[in-house]
N, C-alpha and C positions, 0 to 999 in steps of 0.2 A: 772263535775263528782260528782254524789251523792254517798256517802259512808255510808254504814250501820254500825251499831255497831258491827255486826258479822264480817264484812269485816275488820274493824279496829282491832278488837281483834285478828283475824287470822294473820294479817300482823305483829302486835306488837309481838305476840307469836313467829312467825317464825324468827323474828329479835332479840328476847331476850330483848325486851324493855318494859318499864313501863311508863304509863302516869298518870297525875293527873290534876285536874281542880280547878279553883276558879270561882265560879258562883255567879252572882248577879241577873240579870233579869230573868234567867232561874230557879233559886231557887232549884237546885238539879236535874233538868230535864236531864241534860247531863249525870250525874252520874247514874241516874235511868236507862237510856237507855243502859248504859254499863253493869250494874249489872243484867239486865234482861237476859243477855246472859250467859248460863252455861260456867264455866271456866274463867269468867272475872277476878277472883282473880289472874290468872297467869300474868296479865298485868296491874292491877289496884289496888292500895292500898287505895285510897280515894280521896275525893273531899271536898272542903271547900265552904259552902254557906255563902257568906258575903254580906248580903242584906243591912245592915245599913252602914253608913259611919264610925261609931265608930268601928264596927267589922272589916272593911277593914283596919283601922288604927291599932287597938290593936292586931289583929291576923295575918294579912298578911303583916303588916309593911308598908302600904301605908303612905307616909309622909303627915302630916296634912296640910302642905301648898299646896300640890297637890289638895286635896279636896277643900280647901278654895279658891285657885286661879284658878284652872282649872275645878273643880267639879268632881264628881265621874264618870260622863259620859265623859271621855276624854281618849286620847291615853296614857297620862302620868299615869293615874290611872290603865288602863288595863295592862300596862307594869309592874307597881309595883305589881299588884295583881299576875301576872304570875310569877314574880321573887319570890314573897313570897310563892306561892304554890310549886314552884320547891324546894326552900330551905326547907320548912317544910316536903315535901314528900320524897325527895331523888329520885324522878322519873327521867327518862331520858328526858321527855318533859312535860311541864305544859302549859295549855291553860287557859286563863281567859276571862270572858265575862262581860261586863257592858254596860248598855244602857237604853233606854226608850221603853218599850213594849206597852205602851199605857194604856188606850185609848187616852189620851191627850198628848200634847207636854210637854217637860220639862219646868220648871219654867223660864229658861233663853231663851225659845223660840226654843230650839233644837227640831227638828221634831220627832214625834213618829216614831219608827222603826229604829232610829239611834242606832247602836251597834258598840262597839269597842271590837275586839277580839285580845287579847295579847297572845304572846307565849314566852317561855324561854326554851332553851335547851343548850347543850354544844357548839353549833355553834353560839349562840348569842340570841338576843331578837328582837322582832318586833311586829307590830300590823297591823291589817286590819280594816278599817272603812267600815261599810256596812249601807245601808239604805234599810231595808226590808219593804215591803208594806203588809198590811193585818191587821187582828184582833190581839189582844194581844196574843192569843194562837198561831196564825200563825207566828208572829214575834219570839216568843220563840222557836217554832219548827224549823224555818229557822236557828236560831242561833245555836240550837243543831246540826242540820245537817252540817252546815258550820264548826262547831268546830271539828266534826269527820273528815271532809275532810281536815282541816288544819293539824291535828295531823297525818293523813295518809300521806299527802304530805311531811311534815317535817321529818317524820320517814325514808324516803328514804335516807336521808343524815346522819343518826345517826349511 
């Protein structure tokens, strides 16, 4: 199921919920899609673009040992980013994205298109690992779309 930003905003508004994001590989693309929709401020207070490891650590509270031992492209980092975004925003659900958009693979050999999408809400935390195929721009757009779908589906239980 593909969920548009408009559909996501309508659902969140009908349920009285707010979302936030912590974005790495998308660099603000997820938030941009949300704020392109009139009335987005009803359900969206903000997003954190945490492209560098230092920013993930200093702002979102990702433990340094997670970055050092697991790398920024890991489930552990995605979970910590989502928890940090939820804590900072006070939203009902936070979603984070970290991965390799390309054009090349990660230094550790992780394939281009590998993306971890983390989430945190009152019902818990979790992550999804995806391997998107395509250009750098396509990987980023797939990540944006999947993030909307994840928030939409998680919101049903909040």
